[in-house]
TIMIBA-221092 format. One record per residue (C-alpha): residue number from 1; x, y, z. Coordinates in steps of 0.2 Angstrom, whole numbers. Layout:
N
+-----+-------+-------+-------+
: pos :     u :     v :     w :
+-----+-------+-------+-------+
: NUM :     X :     Y :     Z :
...
+-----+-------+-------+-------+
END
This chain:
149
+-----+-------+-------+-------+
: pos :     u :     v :     w :
+-----+-------+-------+-------+
:   1 :     0 :     0 :     1 :
:   2 :     7 :    17 :    -3 :
:   3 :    10 :    30 :     8 :
:   4 :    -3 :    41 :     7 :
:   5 :   -14 :    26 :     9 :
:   6 :    -9 :    24 :    25 :
:   7 :    -7 :    40 :    28 :
:   8 :   -28 :    43 :    23 :
:   9 :   -33 :    30 :    34 :
:  10 :   -22 :    36 :    50 :
:  11 :   -30 :    53 :    48 :
:  12 :   -46 :    46 :    45 :
:  13 :   -47 :    32 :    58 :
:  14 :   -40 :    47 :    70 :
:  15 :   -52 :    59 :    65 :
:  16 :   -65 :    47 :    73 :
:  17 :   -59 :    50 :    89 :
:  18 :   -68 :    65 :    93 :
:  19 :   -84 :    58 :    88 :
:  20 :   -83 :    41 :    97 :
:  21 :   -73 :    52 :   116 :
:  22 :   -91 :    65 :   112 :
:  23 :  -103 :    49 :   112 :
:  24 :   -95 :    43 :   126 :
:  25 :   -96 :    56 :   136 :
:  26 :  -113 :    62 :   132 :
:  27 :  -120 :    44 :   139 :
:  28 :  -107 :    41 :   155 :
:  29 :  -105 :    61 :   161 :
:  30 :  -121 :    70 :   160 :
:  31 :  -115 :    87 :   169 :
:  32 :  -106 :    89 :   152 :
:  33 :  -119 :    85 :   140 :
:  34 :  -124 :   104 :   134 :
:  35 :  -107 :   107 :   129 :
:  36 :  -101 :    89 :   124 :
:  37 :  -117 :    93 :   112 :
:  38 :  -111 :   110 :   106 :
:  39 :   -92 :   102 :   103 :
:  40 :  -100 :    85 :    95 :
:  41 :  -109 :    98 :    81 :
:  42 :   -96 :   109 :    78 :
:  43 :   -84 :    96 :    75 :
:  44 :   -96 :    88 :    64 :
:  45 :   -99 :   105 :    54 :
:  46 :   -78 :   104 :    52 :
:  47 :   -78 :    89 :    46 :
:  48 :   -92 :    90 :    35 :
:  49 :   -84 :   108 :    28 :
:  50 :   -66 :    97 :    26 :
:  51 :   -74 :    85 :    16 :
:  52 :   -83 :    94 :     6 :
:  53 :   -67 :   105 :     1 :
:  54 :   -62 :    87 :    -8 :
:  55 :   -72 :    93 :   -22 :
:  56 :   -62 :   109 :   -23 :
:  57 :   -48 :   104 :   -33 :
:  58 :   -58 :    90 :   -41 :
:  59 :   -66 :   102 :   -51 :
:  60 :   -49 :   111 :   -57 :
:  61 :   -43 :    97 :   -65 :
:  62 :   -51 :   104 :   -81 :
:  63 :   -36 :    94 :   -93 :
:  64 :   -36 :    73 :   -90 :
:  65 :   -54 :    73 :   -81 :
:  66 :   -57 :    55 :   -76 :
:  67 :   -74 :    57 :   -65 :
:  68 :   -90 :    58 :   -73 :
:  69 :   -96 :    73 :   -64 :
:  70 :   -93 :    90 :   -75 :
:  71 :   -83 :   103 :   -66 :
:  72 :   -97 :   115 :   -60 :
:  73 :  -107 :   100 :   -53 :
:  74 :   -91 :    96 :   -43 :
:  75 :   -89 :   112 :   -38 :
:  76 :  -108 :   117 :   -33 :
:  77 :  -106 :   100 :   -23 :
:  78 :   -90 :   109 :   -13 :
:  79 :  -100 :   125 :   -10 :
:  80 :  -116 :   114 :    -6 :
:  81 :  -110 :   102 :     9 :
:  82 :   -97 :   117 :    15 :
:  83 :  -113 :   128 :    17 :
:  84 :  -124 :   115 :    23 :
:  85 :  -111 :   113 :    36 :
:  86 :  -111 :   132 :    41 :
:  87 :  -127 :   134 :    41 :
:  88 :  -131 :   118 :    53 :
:  89 :  -122 :   128 :    68 :
:  90 :  -136 :   140 :    67 :
:  91 :  -148 :   127 :    68 :
:  92 :  -154 :   120 :    86 :
:  93 :  -149 :   101 :    91 :
:  94 :  -166 :    94 :    84 :
:  95 :  -160 :   102 :    67 :
:  96 :  -143 :    97 :    69 :
:  97 :  -148 :    77 :    72 :
:  98 :  -157 :    80 :    55 :
:  99 :  -144 :    88 :    44 :
: 100 :  -127 :    82 :    50 :
: 101 :  -134 :    64 :    47 :
: 102 :  -141 :    68 :    30 :
: 103 :  -125 :    77 :    26 :
: 104 :  -115 :    64 :    30 :
: 105 :  -126 :    51 :    22 :
: 106 :  -127 :    62 :     5 :
: 107 :  -109 :    65 :     5 :
: 108 :  -105 :    45 :     6 :
: 109 :  -116 :    43 :    -9 :
: 110 :  -109 :    57 :   -20 :
: 111 :   -92 :    46 :   -20 :
: 112 :   -99 :    30 :   -19 :
: 113 :  -111 :    35 :   -35 :
: 114 :  -107 :    48 :   -44 :
: 115 :   -87 :    48 :   -41 :
: 116 :   -85 :    28 :   -40 :
: 117 :   -71 :    28 :   -55 :
: 118 :   -63 :    44 :   -48 :
: 119 :   -55 :    37 :   -31 :
: 120 :   -46 :    21 :   -30 :
: 121 :   -55 :     6 :   -20 :
: 122 :   -45 :     7 :    -4 :
: 123 :   -52 :    24 :    -5 :
: 124 :   -71 :    21 :    -6 :
: 125 :   -68 :     5 :     8 :
: 126 :   -61 :    16 :    21 :
: 127 :   -76 :    32 :    17 :
: 128 :   -86 :    15 :    19 :
: 129 :   -79 :    12 :    37 :
: 130 :   -76 :    30 :    41 :
: 131 :   -95 :    36 :    36 :
: 132 :  -100 :    21 :    46 :
: 133 :   -95 :    27 :    62 :
: 134 :  -101 :    43 :    60 :
: 135 :  -115 :    40 :    56 :
: 136 :  -117 :    29 :    72 :
: 137 :  -111 :    42 :    82 :
: 138 :  -126 :    56 :    72 :
: 139 :  -140 :    42 :    77 :
: 140 :  -132 :    41 :    95 :
: 141 :  -131 :    60 :   100 :
: 142 :  -147 :    62 :    91 :
: 143 :  -154 :    47 :   103 :
: 144 :  -146 :    54 :   117 :
: 145 :  -153 :    71 :   114 :
: 146 :  -173 :    65 :   112 :
: 147 :  -174 :    55 :   126 :
: 148 :  -165 :    66 :   136 :
: 149 :  -173 :    83 :   132 :
+-----+-------+-------+-------+
END
């Protein structure tokens, strides 16, 4: 496996730590829960915006394009996910639950369906694993919030 793949796997797995830590804290430290849920969605927005940024340089590859989406569509996708990440921070927690869960699922669907030919197989496997954990954390945070409030 190339060094870039190993680094991407390492960074991806390490990026799950704040998600998993927040969920653990929500269920084990009720006194901190209001702060934790806020940080959880702030981190969710940051990761969503970061992942949206991946599409920006792809859209710039006007020569030797090897993906099925037009540069304009790819650029628009980048901006939509970025704006969704930011707008989500302005919403109440109930809306954040739905928004971030849907957005992370949609982000993966774009990669797995529309960009499948662009990404190497190892990356799509990595994204599936990471996205599954993130979605599980989003659902757990939502379940915690709904039962606690």
